[in-house]
Each structure stands twice: as C-alpha cells, then as structure tokens.
mmCIF file of the N, C-alpha and C atoms, coordinates in Angstrom:
data_MODEL
# 
_entry.id   MODEL 
# 
loop_
_atom_site.group_PDB 
_atom_site.id 
_atom_site.type_symbol 
_atom_site.label_atom_id 
_atom_site.label_alt_id 
_atom_site.label_comp_id 
_atom_site.label_asym_id 
_atom_site.label_entity_id 
_atom_site.label_seq_id 
_atom_site.pdbx_PDB_ins_code 
_atom_site.Cartn_x 
_atom_site.Cartn_y 
_atom_site.Cartn_z 
_atom_site.occupancy 
_atom_site.B_iso_or_equiv 
_atom_site.pdbx_formal_charge 
_atom_site.auth_seq_id 
_atom_site.auth_comp_id 
_atom_site.auth_asym_id 
_atom_site.auth_atom_id 
_atom_site.pdbx_PDB_model_num 
ATOM 1   N N  . UNK A 1 1  ? -4.076  -0.834 13.665  1.00 0.00 ? 1  UNK A N  1 
ATOM 2   C CA . UNK A 1 1  ? -3.963  0.612  13.550  1.00 0.00 ? 1  UNK A CA 1 
ATOM 3   C C  . UNK A 1 1  ? -2.542  1.033  13.889  1.00 0.00 ? 1  UNK A C  1 
ATOM 4   N N  . UNK A 1 2  ? -1.984  1.886  13.106  1.00 0.00 ? 2  UNK A N  1 
ATOM 5   C CA . UNK A 1 2  ? -0.636  2.386  13.304  1.00 0.00 ? 2  UNK A CA 1 
ATOM 6   C C  . UNK A 1 2  ? -0.715  3.620  14.191  1.00 0.00 ? 2  UNK A C  1 
ATOM 7   N N  . UNK A 1 3  ? 0.069   3.614  15.269  1.00 0.00 ? 3  UNK A N  1 
ATOM 8   C CA . UNK A 1 3  ? 0.040   4.731  16.201  1.00 0.00 ? 3  UNK A CA 1 
ATOM 9   C C  . UNK A 1 3  ? 1.408   5.403  16.260  1.00 0.00 ? 3  UNK A C  1 
ATOM 10  N N  . UNK A 1 4  ? 1.404   6.628  16.690  1.00 0.00 ? 4  UNK A N  1 
ATOM 11  C CA . UNK A 1 4  ? 2.634   7.394  16.862  1.00 0.00 ? 4  UNK A CA 1 
ATOM 12  C C  . UNK A 1 4  ? 3.499   6.755  17.937  1.00 0.00 ? 4  UNK A C  1 
ATOM 13  N N  . UNK A 1 5  ? 4.804   6.672  17.685  1.00 0.00 ? 5  UNK A N  1 
ATOM 14  C CA . UNK A 1 5  ? 5.738   6.139  18.658  1.00 0.00 ? 5  UNK A CA 1 
ATOM 15  C C  . UNK A 1 5  ? 6.010   4.656  18.559  1.00 0.00 ? 5  UNK A C  1 
ATOM 16  N N  . UNK A 1 6  ? 5.323   3.951  17.668  1.00 0.00 ? 6  UNK A N  1 
ATOM 17  C CA . UNK A 1 6  ? 5.513   2.516  17.517  1.00 0.00 ? 6  UNK A CA 1 
ATOM 18  C C  . UNK A 1 6  ? 6.828   2.254  16.793  1.00 0.00 ? 6  UNK A C  1 
ATOM 19  N N  . UNK A 1 7  ? 7.608   1.299  17.302  1.00 0.00 ? 7  UNK A N  1 
ATOM 20  C CA . UNK A 1 7  ? 8.831   0.882  16.622  1.00 0.00 ? 7  UNK A CA 1 
ATOM 21  C C  . UNK A 1 7  ? 8.467   -0.161 15.573  1.00 0.00 ? 7  UNK A C  1 
ATOM 22  N N  . UNK A 1 8  ? 9.057   -0.019 14.386  1.00 0.00 ? 8  UNK A N  1 
ATOM 23  C CA . UNK A 1 8  ? 8.768   -0.934 13.288  1.00 0.00 ? 8  UNK A CA 1 
ATOM 24  C C  . UNK A 1 8  ? 10.070  -1.465 12.713  1.00 0.00 ? 8  UNK A C  1 
ATOM 25  N N  . UNK A 1 9  ? 9.961   -2.644 12.076  1.00 0.00 ? 9  UNK A N  1 
ATOM 26  C CA . UNK A 1 9  ? 11.116  -3.311 11.509  1.00 0.00 ? 9  UNK A CA 1 
ATOM 27  C C  . UNK A 1 9  ? 10.823  -3.612 10.047  1.00 0.00 ? 9  UNK A C  1 
ATOM 28  N N  . UNK A 1 10 ? 11.821  -3.375 9.190   1.00 0.00 ? 10 UNK A N  1 
ATOM 29  C CA . UNK A 1 10 ? 11.678  -3.652 7.758   1.00 0.00 ? 10 UNK A CA 1 
ATOM 30  C C  . UNK A 1 10 ? 11.614  -5.160 7.566   1.00 0.00 ? 10 UNK A C  1 
ATOM 31  N N  . UNK A 1 11 ? 10.666  -5.657 6.796   1.00 0.00 ? 11 UNK A N  1 
ATOM 32  C CA . UNK A 1 11 ? 10.454  -7.097 6.676   1.00 0.00 ? 11 UNK A CA 1 
ATOM 33  C C  . UNK A 1 11 ? 11.575  -7.812 5.931   1.00 0.00 ? 11 UNK A C  1 
ATOM 34  N N  . UNK A 1 12 ? 12.212  -7.177 4.954   1.00 0.00 ? 12 UNK A N  1 
ATOM 35  C CA . UNK A 1 12 ? 13.242  -7.857 4.177   1.00 0.00 ? 12 UNK A CA 1 
ATOM 36  C C  . UNK A 1 12 ? 14.646  -7.676 4.746   1.00 0.00 ? 12 UNK A C  1 
ATOM 37  N N  . UNK A 1 13 ? 14.860  -6.710 5.632   1.00 0.00 ? 13 UNK A N  1 
ATOM 38  C CA . UNK A 1 13 ? 16.151  -6.485 6.271   1.00 0.00 ? 13 UNK A CA 1 
ATOM 39  C C  . UNK A 1 13 ? 15.894  -6.177 7.742   1.00 0.00 ? 13 UNK A C  1 
ATOM 40  N N  . UNK A 1 14 ? 15.993  -7.197 8.586   1.00 0.00 ? 14 UNK A N  1 
ATOM 41  C CA . UNK A 1 14 ? 15.593  -7.039 9.986   1.00 0.00 ? 14 UNK A CA 1 
ATOM 42  C C  . UNK A 1 14 ? 16.509  -6.112 10.774  1.00 0.00 ? 14 UNK A C  1 
ATOM 43  N N  . UNK A 1 15 ? 17.643  -5.703 10.189  1.00 0.00 ? 15 UNK A N  1 
ATOM 44  C CA . UNK A 1 15 ? 18.533  -4.784 10.904  1.00 0.00 ? 15 UNK A CA 1 
ATOM 45  C C  . UNK A 1 15 ? 18.066  -3.332 10.803  1.00 0.00 ? 15 UNK A C  1 
ATOM 46  N N  . UNK A 1 16 ? 17.093  -3.056 9.941   1.00 0.00 ? 16 UNK A N  1 
ATOM 47  C CA . UNK A 1 16 ? 16.596  -1.686 9.759   1.00 0.00 ? 16 UNK A CA 1 
ATOM 48  C C  . UNK A 1 16 ? 15.385  -1.470 10.665  1.00 0.00 ? 16 UNK A C  1 
ATOM 49  N N  . UNK A 1 17 ? 15.523  -0.516 11.595  1.00 0.00 ? 17 UNK A N  1 
ATOM 50  C CA . UNK A 1 17 ? 14.441  -0.162 12.508  1.00 0.00 ? 17 UNK A CA 1 
ATOM 51  C C  . UNK A 1 17 ? 14.050  1.291  12.283  1.00 0.00 ? 17 UNK A C  1 
ATOM 52  N N  . UNK A 1 18 ? 12.782  1.588  12.552  1.00 0.00 ? 18 UNK A N  1 
ATOM 53  C CA . UNK A 1 18 ? 12.284  2.956  12.415  1.00 0.00 ? 18 UNK A CA 1 
ATOM 54  C C  . UNK A 1 18 ? 11.215  3.191  13.474  1.00 0.00 ? 18 UNK A C  1 
ATOM 55  N N  . UNK A 1 19 ? 10.897  4.463  13.679  1.00 0.00 ? 19 UNK A N  1 
ATOM 56  C CA . UNK A 1 19 ? 9.836   4.845  14.605  1.00 0.00 ? 19 UNK A CA 1 
ATOM 57  C C  . UNK A 1 19 ? 8.796   5.645  13.846  1.00 0.00 ? 19 UNK A C  1 
ATOM 58  N N  . UNK A 1 20 ? 7.523   5.344  14.095  1.00 0.00 ? 20 UNK A N  1 
ATOM 59  C CA . UNK A 1 20 ? 6.436   6.088  13.466  1.00 0.00 ? 20 UNK A CA 1 
ATOM 60  C C  . UNK A 1 20 ? 6.338   7.452  14.135  1.00 0.00 ? 20 UNK A C  1 
ATOM 61  N N  . UNK A 1 21 ? 6.498   8.518  13.345  1.00 0.00 ? 21 UNK A N  1 
ATOM 62  C CA . UNK A 1 21 ? 6.436   9.878  13.858  1.00 0.00 ? 21 UNK A CA 1 
ATOM 63  C C  . UNK A 1 21 ? 5.000   10.379 13.848  1.00 0.00 ? 21 UNK A C  1 
ATOM 64  N N  . UNK A 1 22 ? 4.286   10.107 12.742  1.00 0.00 ? 22 UNK A N  1 
ATOM 65  C CA . UNK A 1 22 ? 2.901   10.552 12.646  1.00 0.00 ? 22 UNK A CA 1 
ATOM 66  C C  . UNK A 1 22 ? 2.193   9.837  11.508  1.00 0.00 ? 22 UNK A C  1 
ATOM 67  N N  . UNK A 1 23 ? 0.869   9.840  11.577  1.00 0.00 ? 23 UNK A N  1 
ATOM 68  C CA . UNK A 1 23 ? 0.033   9.368  10.480  1.00 0.00 ? 23 UNK A CA 1 
ATOM 69  C C  . UNK A 1 23 ? -0.894  10.506 10.090  1.00 0.00 ? 23 UNK A C  1 
ATOM 70  N N  . UNK A 1 24 ? -1.176  10.621 8.814   1.00 0.00 ? 24 UNK A N  1 
ATOM 71  C CA . UNK A 1 24 ? -2.040  11.703 8.351   1.00 0.00 ? 24 UNK A CA 1 
ATOM 72  C C  . UNK A 1 24 ? -2.675  11.314 7.019   1.00 0.00 ? 24 UNK A C  1 
ATOM 73  N N  . UNK A 1 25 ? -3.691  12.063 6.629   1.00 0.00 ? 25 UNK A N  1 
ATOM 74  C CA . UNK A 1 25 ? -4.366  11.873 5.348   1.00 0.00 ? 25 UNK A CA 1 
ATOM 75  C C  . UNK A 1 25 ? -3.954  12.995 4.404   1.00 0.00 ? 25 UNK A C  1 
ATOM 76  N N  . UNK A 1 26 ? -3.564  12.617 3.201   1.00 0.00 ? 26 UNK A N  1 
ATOM 77  C CA . UNK A 1 26 ? -3.102  13.575 2.200   1.00 0.00 ? 26 UNK A CA 1 
ATOM 78  C C  . UNK A 1 26 ? -4.103  13.602 1.045   1.00 0.00 ? 26 UNK A C  1 
ATOM 79  N N  . UNK A 1 27 ? -4.431  14.803 0.585   1.00 0.00 ? 27 UNK A N  1 
ATOM 80  C CA . UNK A 1 27 ? -5.328  14.925 -0.566  1.00 0.00 ? 27 UNK A CA 1 
ATOM 81  C C  . UNK A 1 27 ? -4.522  14.767 -1.846  1.00 0.00 ? 27 UNK A C  1 
ATOM 82  N N  . UNK A 1 28 ? -5.004  13.916 -2.736  1.00 0.00 ? 28 UNK A N  1 
ATOM 83  C CA . UNK A 1 28 ? -4.377  13.695 -4.037  1.00 0.00 ? 28 UNK A CA 1 
ATOM 84  C C  . UNK A 1 28 ? -5.334  14.237 -5.091  1.00 0.00 ? 28 UNK A C  1 
ATOM 85  N N  . UNK A 1 29 ? -5.021  15.423 -5.611  1.00 0.00 ? 29 UNK A N  1 
ATOM 86  C CA . UNK A 1 29 ? -5.902  16.092 -6.565  1.00 0.00 ? 29 UNK A CA 1 
ATOM 87  C C  . UNK A 1 29 ? -5.428  15.775 -7.979  1.00 0.00 ? 29 UNK A C  1 
ATOM 88  N N  . UNK A 1 30 ? -6.362  15.356 -8.825  1.00 0.00 ? 30 UNK A N  1 
ATOM 89  C CA . UNK A 1 30 ? -6.058  15.085 -10.229 1.00 0.00 ? 30 UNK A CA 1 
ATOM 90  C C  . UNK A 1 30 ? -5.808  16.415 -10.931 1.00 0.00 ? 30 UNK A C  1 
ATOM 91  N N  . UNK A 1 31 ? -4.622  16.611 -11.562 1.00 0.00 ? 31 UNK A N  1 
ATOM 92  C CA . UNK A 1 31 ? -4.333  17.896 -12.199 1.00 0.00 ? 31 UNK A CA 1 
ATOM 93  C C  . UNK A 1 31 ? -5.240  18.206 -13.392 1.00 0.00 ? 31 UNK A C  1 
ATOM 94  N N  . UNK A 1 32 ? -5.817  17.176 -14.005 1.00 0.00 ? 32 UNK A N  1 
ATOM 95  C CA . UNK A 1 32 ? -6.693  17.399 -15.155 1.00 0.00 ? 32 UNK A CA 1 
ATOM 96  C C  . UNK A 1 32 ? -8.123  17.729 -14.742 1.00 0.00 ? 32 UNK A C  1 
ATOM 97  N N  . UNK A 1 33 ? -8.496  17.329 -13.535 1.00 0.00 ? 33 UNK A N  1 
ATOM 98  C CA . UNK A 1 33 ? -9.864  17.568 -13.073 1.00 0.00 ? 33 UNK A CA 1 
ATOM 99  C C  . UNK A 1 33 ? -9.819  17.910 -11.590 1.00 0.00 ? 33 UNK A C  1 
ATOM 100 N N  . UNK A 1 34 ? -9.995  19.182 -11.256 1.00 0.00 ? 34 UNK A N  1 
ATOM 101 C CA . UNK A 1 34 ? -9.896  19.629 -9.869  1.00 0.00 ? 34 UNK A CA 1 
ATOM 102 C C  . UNK A 1 34 ? -10.979 19.040 -8.967  1.00 0.00 ? 34 UNK A C  1 
ATOM 103 N N  . UNK A 1 35 ? -12.046 18.526 -9.542  1.00 0.00 ? 35 UNK A N  1 
ATOM 104 C CA . UNK A 1 35 ? -13.120 17.943 -8.751  1.00 0.00 ? 35 UNK A CA 1 
ATOM 105 C C  . UNK A 1 35 ? -12.831 16.504 -8.337  1.00 0.00 ? 35 UNK A C  1 
ATOM 106 N N  . UNK A 1 36 ? -11.793 15.907 -8.942  1.00 0.00 ? 36 UNK A N  1 
ATOM 107 C CA . UNK A 1 36 ? -11.419 14.536 -8.631  1.00 0.00 ? 36 UNK A CA 1 
ATOM 108 C C  . UNK A 1 36 ? -10.341 14.542 -7.540  1.00 0.00 ? 36 UNK A C  1 
ATOM 109 N N  . UNK A 1 37 ? -10.736 14.161 -6.334  1.00 0.00 ? 37 UNK A N  1 
ATOM 110 C CA . UNK A 1 37 ? -9.824  14.182 -5.188  1.00 0.00 ? 37 UNK A CA 1 
ATOM 111 C C  . UNK A 1 37 ? -9.857  12.824 -4.508  1.00 0.00 ? 37 UNK A C  1 
ATOM 112 N N  . UNK A 1 38 ? -8.676  12.305 -4.179  1.00 0.00 ? 38 UNK A N  1 
ATOM 113 C CA . UNK A 1 38 ? -8.560  11.062 -3.421  1.00 0.00 ? 38 UNK A CA 1 
ATOM 114 C C  . UNK A 1 38 ? -7.856  11.370 -2.104  1.00 0.00 ? 38 UNK A C  1 
ATOM 115 N N  . UNK A 1 39 ? -8.277  10.701 -1.061  1.00 0.00 ? 39 UNK A N  1 
ATOM 116 C CA . UNK A 1 39 ? -7.629  10.847 0.242   1.00 0.00 ? 39 UNK A CA 1 
ATOM 117 C C  . UNK A 1 39 ? -6.697  9.652  0.414   1.00 0.00 ? 39 UNK A C  1 
ATOM 118 N N  . UNK A 1 40 ? -5.406  9.936  0.590   1.00 0.00 ? 40 UNK A N  1 
ATOM 119 C CA . UNK A 1 40 ? -4.392  8.890  0.701   1.00 0.00 ? 40 UNK A CA 1 
ATOM 120 C C  . UNK A 1 40 ? -3.835  8.894  2.126   1.00 0.00 ? 40 UNK A C  1 
ATOM 121 N N  . UNK A 1 41 ? -3.908  7.760  2.788   1.00 0.00 ? 41 UNK A N  1 
ATOM 122 C CA . UNK A 1 41 ? -3.336  7.630  4.122   1.00 0.00 ? 41 UNK A CA 1 
ATOM 123 C C  . UNK A 1 41 ? -1.822  7.576  4.042   1.00 0.00 ? 41 UNK A C  1 
ATOM 124 N N  . UNK A 1 42 ? -1.146  8.352  4.880   1.00 0.00 ? 42 UNK A N  1 
ATOM 125 C CA . UNK A 1 42 ? 0.315   8.427  4.869   1.00 0.00 ? 42 UNK A CA 1 
ATOM 126 C C  . UNK A 1 42 ? 0.858   8.134  6.268   1.00 0.00 ? 42 UNK A C  1 
ATOM 127 N N  . UNK A 1 43 ? 2.087   7.610  6.305   1.00 0.00 ? 43 UNK A N  1 
ATOM 128 C CA . UNK A 1 43 ? 2.802   7.354  7.552   1.00 0.00 ? 43 UNK A CA 1 
ATOM 129 C C  . UNK A 1 43 ? 4.175   7.996  7.427   1.00 0.00 ? 43 UNK A C  1 
ATOM 130 N N  . UNK A 1 44 ? 4.555   8.795  8.414   1.00 0.00 ? 44 UNK A N  1 
ATOM 131 C CA . UNK A 1 44 ? 5.879   9.411  8.422   1.00 0.00 ? 44 UNK A CA 1 
ATOM 132 C C  . UNK A 1 44 ? 6.724   8.675  9.454   1.00 0.00 ? 44 UNK A C  1 
ATOM 133 N N  . UNK A 1 45 ? 7.908   8.189  9.010   1.00 0.00 ? 45 UNK A N  1 
ATOM 134 C CA . UNK A 1 45 ? 8.801   7.454  9.899   1.00 0.00 ? 45 UNK A CA 1 
ATOM 135 C C  . UNK A 1 45 ? 10.161  8.133  9.941   1.00 0.00 ? 45 UNK A C  1 
ATOM 136 N N  . UNK A 1 46 ? 10.917  7.827  10.986  1.00 0.00 ? 46 UNK A N  1 
ATOM 137 C CA . UNK A 1 46 ? 12.310  8.251  11.078  1.00 0.00 ? 46 UNK A CA 1 
ATOM 138 C C  . UNK A 1 46 ? 13.136  6.982  11.306  1.00 0.00 ? 46 UNK A C  1 
ATOM 139 N N  . UNK A 1 47 ? 14.175  6.821  10.487  1.00 0.00 ? 47 UNK A N  1 
ATOM 140 C CA . UNK A 1 47 ? 15.030  5.643  10.577  1.00 0.00 ? 47 UNK A CA 1 
ATOM 141 C C  . UNK A 1 47 ? 15.904  5.725  11.825  1.00 0.00 ? 47 UNK A C  1 
ATOM 142 N N  . UNK A 1 48 ? 15.958  4.635  12.582  1.00 0.00 ? 48 UNK A N  1 
ATOM 143 C CA . UNK A 1 48 ? 16.780  4.573  13.781  1.00 0.00 ? 48 UNK A CA 1 
ATOM 144 C C  . UNK A 1 48 ? 18.081  3.816  13.547  1.00 0.00 ? 48 UNK A C  1 
ATOM 145 N N  . UNK A 1 49 ? 18.081  2.888  12.592  1.00 0.00 ? 49 UNK A N  1 
ATOM 146 C CA . UNK A 1 49 ? 19.281  2.130  12.237  1.00 0.00 ? 49 UNK A CA 1 
ATOM 147 C C  . UNK A 1 49 ? 19.356  2.005  10.727  1.00 0.00 ? 49 UNK A C  1 
ATOM 148 N N  . UNK A 1 50 ? 20.472  1.510  10.230  1.00 0.00 ? 50 UNK A N  1 
ATOM 149 C CA . UNK A 1 50 ? 20.636  1.282  8.806   1.00 0.00 ? 50 UNK A CA 1 
ATOM 150 C C  . UNK A 1 50 ? 21.293  2.448  8.101   1.00 0.00 ? 50 UNK A C  1 
ATOM 151 N N  . UNK A 1 51 ? 21.419  2.367  6.781   1.00 0.00 ? 51 UNK A N  1 
ATOM 152 C CA . UNK A 1 51 ? 22.127  3.394  6.007   1.00 0.00 ? 51 UNK A CA 1 
ATOM 153 C C  . UNK A 1 51 ? 21.419  4.756  6.001   1.00 0.00 ? 51 UNK A C  1 
ATOM 154 N N  . UNK A 1 52 ? 20.118  4.783  6.244   1.00 0.00 ? 52 UNK A N  1 
ATOM 155 C CA . UNK A 1 52 ? 19.359  6.041  6.246   1.00 0.00 ? 52 UNK A CA 1 
ATOM 156 C C  . UNK A 1 52 ? 19.125  6.563  7.660   1.00 0.00 ? 52 UNK A C  1 
ATOM 157 N N  . UNK A 1 53 ? 19.926  6.144  8.611   1.00 0.00 ? 53 UNK A N  1 
ATOM 158 C CA . UNK A 1 53 ? 19.739  6.510  10.015  1.00 0.00 ? 53 UNK A CA 1 
ATOM 159 C C  . UNK A 1 53 ? 19.629  8.022  10.183  1.00 0.00 ? 53 UNK A C  1 
ATOM 160 N N  . UNK A 1 54 ? 18.581  8.451  10.895  1.00 0.00 ? 54 UNK A N  1 
ATOM 161 C CA . UNK A 1 54 ? 18.355  9.869  11.157  1.00 0.00 ? 54 UNK A CA 1 
ATOM 162 C C  . UNK A 1 54 ? 17.482  10.557 10.128  1.00 0.00 ? 54 UNK A C  1 
ATOM 163 N N  . UNK A 1 55 ? 17.273  9.950  8.983   1.00 0.00 ? 55 UNK A N  1 
ATOM 164 C CA . UNK A 1 55 ? 16.432  10.548 7.937   1.00 0.00 ? 55 UNK A CA 1 
ATOM 165 C C  . UNK A 1 55 ? 14.974  10.193 8.168   1.00 0.00 ? 55 UNK A C  1 
ATOM 166 N N  . UNK A 1 56 ? 14.079  11.080 7.738   1.00 0.00 ? 56 UNK A N  1 
ATOM 167 C CA . UNK A 1 56 ? 12.650  10.784 7.827   1.00 0.00 ? 56 UNK A CA 1 
ATOM 168 C C  . UNK A 1 56 ? 12.109  10.562 6.422   1.00 0.00 ? 56 UNK A C  1 
ATOM 169 N N  . UNK A 1 57 ? 10.989  9.853  6.362   1.00 0.00 ? 57 UNK A N  1 
ATOM 170 C CA . UNK A 1 57 ? 10.383  9.501  5.082   1.00 0.00 ? 57 UNK A CA 1 
ATOM 171 C C  . UNK A 1 57 ? 8.880   9.359  5.266   1.00 0.00 ? 57 UNK A C  1 
ATOM 172 N N  . UNK A 1 58 ? 8.133   9.779  4.271   1.00 0.00 ? 58 UNK A N  1 
ATOM 173 C CA . UNK A 1 58 ? 6.680   9.582  4.265   1.00 0.00 ? 58 UNK A CA 1 
ATOM 174 C C  . UNK A 1 58 ? 6.346   8.478  3.271   1.00 0.00 ? 58 UNK A C  1 
ATOM 175 N N  . UNK A 1 59 ? 5.510   7.549  3.711   1.00 0.00 ? 59 UNK A N  1 
ATOM 176 C CA . UNK A 1 59 ? 5.157   6.381  2.915   1.00 0.00 ? 59 UNK A CA 1 
ATOM 177 C C  . UNK A 1 59 ? 3.637   6.240  2.910   1.00 0.00 ? 59 UNK A C  1 
ATOM 178 N N  . UNK A 1 60 ? 3.086   5.806  1.797   1.00 0.00 ? 60 UNK A N  1 
ATOM 179 C CA . UNK A 1 60 ? 1.656   5.494  1.770   1.00 0.00 ? 60 UNK A CA 1 
ATOM 180 C C  . UNK A 1 60 ? 1.368   4.381  2.765   1.00 0.00 ? 60 UNK A C  1 
ATOM 181 N N  . UNK A 1 61 ? 0.262   4.496  3.480   1.00 0.00 ? 61 UNK A N  1 
ATOM 182 C CA . UNK A 1 61 ? -0.092  3.519  4.505   1.00 0.00 ? 61 UNK A CA 1 
ATOM 183 C C  . UNK A 1 61 ? -0.183  2.110  3.931   1.00 0.00 ? 61 UNK A C  1 
ATOM 184 N N  . UNK A 1 62 ? -0.665  2.004  2.727   1.00 0.00 ? 62 UNK A N  1 
ATOM 185 C CA . UNK A 1 62 ? -0.799  0.704  2.060   1.00 0.00 ? 62 UNK A CA 1 
ATOM 186 C C  . UNK A 1 62 ? 0.569   0.039  1.880   1.00 0.00 ? 62 UNK A C  1 
ATOM 187 N N  . UNK A 1 63 ? 1.559   0.793  1.413   1.00 0.00 ? 63 UNK A N  1 
ATOM 188 C CA . UNK A 1 63 ? 2.904   0.260  1.235   1.00 0.00 ? 63 UNK A CA 1 
ATOM 189 C C  . UNK A 1 63 ? 3.587   0.023  2.574   1.00 0.00 ? 63 UNK A C  1 
ATOM 190 N N  . UNK A 1 64 ? 3.300   0.878  3.538   1.00 0.00 ? 64 UNK A N  1 
ATOM 191 C CA . UNK A 1 64 ? 3.899   0.741  4.865   1.00 0.00 ? 64 UNK A CA 1 
ATOM 192 C C  . UNK A 1 64 ? 3.532   -0.603 5.484   1.00 0.00 ? 64 UNK A C  1 
ATOM 193 N N  . UNK A 1 65 ? 2.262   -0.964 5.450   1.00 0.00 ? 65 UNK A N  1 
ATOM 194 C CA . UNK A 1 65 ? 1.833   -2.225 6.061   1.00 0.00 ? 65 UNK A CA 1 
ATOM 195 C C  . UNK A 1 65 ? 2.367   -3.432 5.299   1.00 0.00 ? 65 UNK A C  1 
ATOM 196 N N  . UNK A 1 66 ? 2.707   -3.252 4.028   1.00 0.00 ? 66 UNK A N  1 
ATOM 197 C CA . UNK A 1 66 ? 3.258   -4.350 3.231   1.00 0.00 ? 66 UNK A CA 1 
ATOM 198 C C  . UNK A 1 66 ? 4.739   -4.588 3.549   1.00 0.00 ? 66 UNK A C  1 
ATOM 199 N N  . UNK A 1 67 ? 5.511   -3.525 3.763   1.00 0.00 ? 67 UNK A N  1 
ATOM 200 C CA . UNK A 1 67 ? 6.954   -3.645 3.917   1.00 0.00 ? 67 UNK A CA 1 
ATOM 201 C C  . UNK A 1 67 ? 7.469   -3.547 5.355   1.00 0.00 ? 67 UNK A C  1 
ATOM 202 N N  . UNK A 1 68 ? 6.650   -3.113 6.301   1.00 0.00 ? 68 UNK A N  1 
ATOM 203 C CA . UNK A 1 68 ? 7.093   -2.916 7.673   1.00 0.00 ? 68 UNK A CA 1 
ATOM 204 C C  . UNK A 1 68 ? 6.202   -3.697 8.628   1.00 0.00 ? 68 UNK A C  1 
ATOM 205 N N  . UNK A 1 69 ? 6.773   -4.120 9.778   1.00 0.00 ? 69 UNK A N  1 
ATOM 206 C CA . UNK A 1 69 ? 5.968   -4.786 10.817  1.00 0.00 ? 69 UNK A CA 1 
ATOM 207 C C  . UNK A 1 69 ? 6.304   -4.161 12.161  1.00 0.00 ? 69 UNK A C  1 
ATOM 208 N N  . UNK A 1 70 ? 5.305   -4.050 13.008  1.00 0.00 ? 70 UNK A N  1 
ATOM 209 C CA . UNK A 1 70 ? 5.481   -3.452 14.338  1.00 0.00 ? 70 UNK A CA 1 
ATOM 210 C C  . UNK A 1 70 ? 6.190   -4.453 15.242  1.00 0.00 ? 70 UNK A C  1 
ATOM 211 N N  . UNK A 1 71 ? 7.177   -3.967 16.010  1.00 0.00 ? 71 UNK A N  1 
ATOM 212 C CA . UNK A 1 71 ? 7.856   -4.858 16.952  1.00 0.00 ? 71 UNK A CA 1 
ATOM 213 C C  . UNK A 1 71 ? 7.446   -4.578 18.385  1.00 0.00 ? 71 UNK A C  1 
ATOM 214 N N  . UNK A 1 72 ? 6.849   -3.423 18.645  1.00 0.00 ? 72 UNK A N  1 
ATOM 215 C CA . UNK A 1 72 ? 6.226   -3.166 19.952  1.00 0.00 ? 72 UNK A CA 1 
ATOM 216 C C  . UNK A 1 72 ? 4.957   -2.376 19.716  1.00 0.00 ? 72 UNK A C  1 
ATOM 217 N N  . UNK A 1 73 ? 3.867   -3.048 19.788  1.00 0.00 ? 73 UNK A N  1 
ATOM 218 C CA . UNK A 1 73 ? 2.579   -2.410 19.543  1.00 0.00 ? 73 UNK A CA 1 
ATOM 219 C C  . UNK A 1 73 ? 1.807   -2.398 20.854  1.00 0.00 ? 73 UNK A C  1 
ATOM 220 N N  . UNK A 1 74 ? 1.811   -1.266 21.546  1.00 0.00 ? 74 UNK A N  1 
ATOM 221 C CA . UNK A 1 74 ? 1.163   -1.153 22.846  1.00 0.00 ? 74 UNK A CA 1 
ATOM 222 C C  . UNK A 1 74 ? -0.291  -0.716 22.712  1.00 0.00 ? 74 UNK A C  1 
ATOM 223 N N  . UNK A 1 75 ? -1.075  -1.468 21.931  1.00 0.00 ? 75 UNK A N  1 
ATOM 224 C CA . UNK A 1 75 ? -2.462  -1.064 21.726  1.00 0.00 ? 75 UNK A CA 1 
ATOM 225 C C  . UNK A 1 75 ? -3.410  -1.711 22.682  1.00 0.00 ? 75 UNK A C  1 
# 
C-alpha cells in the first residue's frame, strides 16, 4: 500500500527521488456514455531530485508501482 510521505526512487534512474504527497481515486467518465464510469487510482508525487525537482505530478497507481519503488516504507 502506498502511503503519504513515503520516499520513492525511479527504477531506471536511481538519482531521481520523489515523495508521495497523496493518493486518491479519480472518476474516468466515458464521453460517449455518461453511465460508463471507471474509478482510477492515482498517486501525486513531488520530485525531490533530478531535472524536474520541485514539480509535482499525478500518475496512475498502476504505472506508479511499475516505475517507482519505495526506499523507506514505514508500514
């Protein structure tokens, strides 16, 4: 489980670190059919090092777990 405040490291570039700011569920509504709704898990991070330092980004939880790994998980 991804928790707020966890430090994470990019798997392909270990010099890039980020902190998880929040996790939330986002509704994905099909524009052609308003009755078709999907709930997508999202993770918002803020970059601590690297070229995007200081910027925040929201990533789908599925992609987050594929590309990032926790370096301090106090669960």
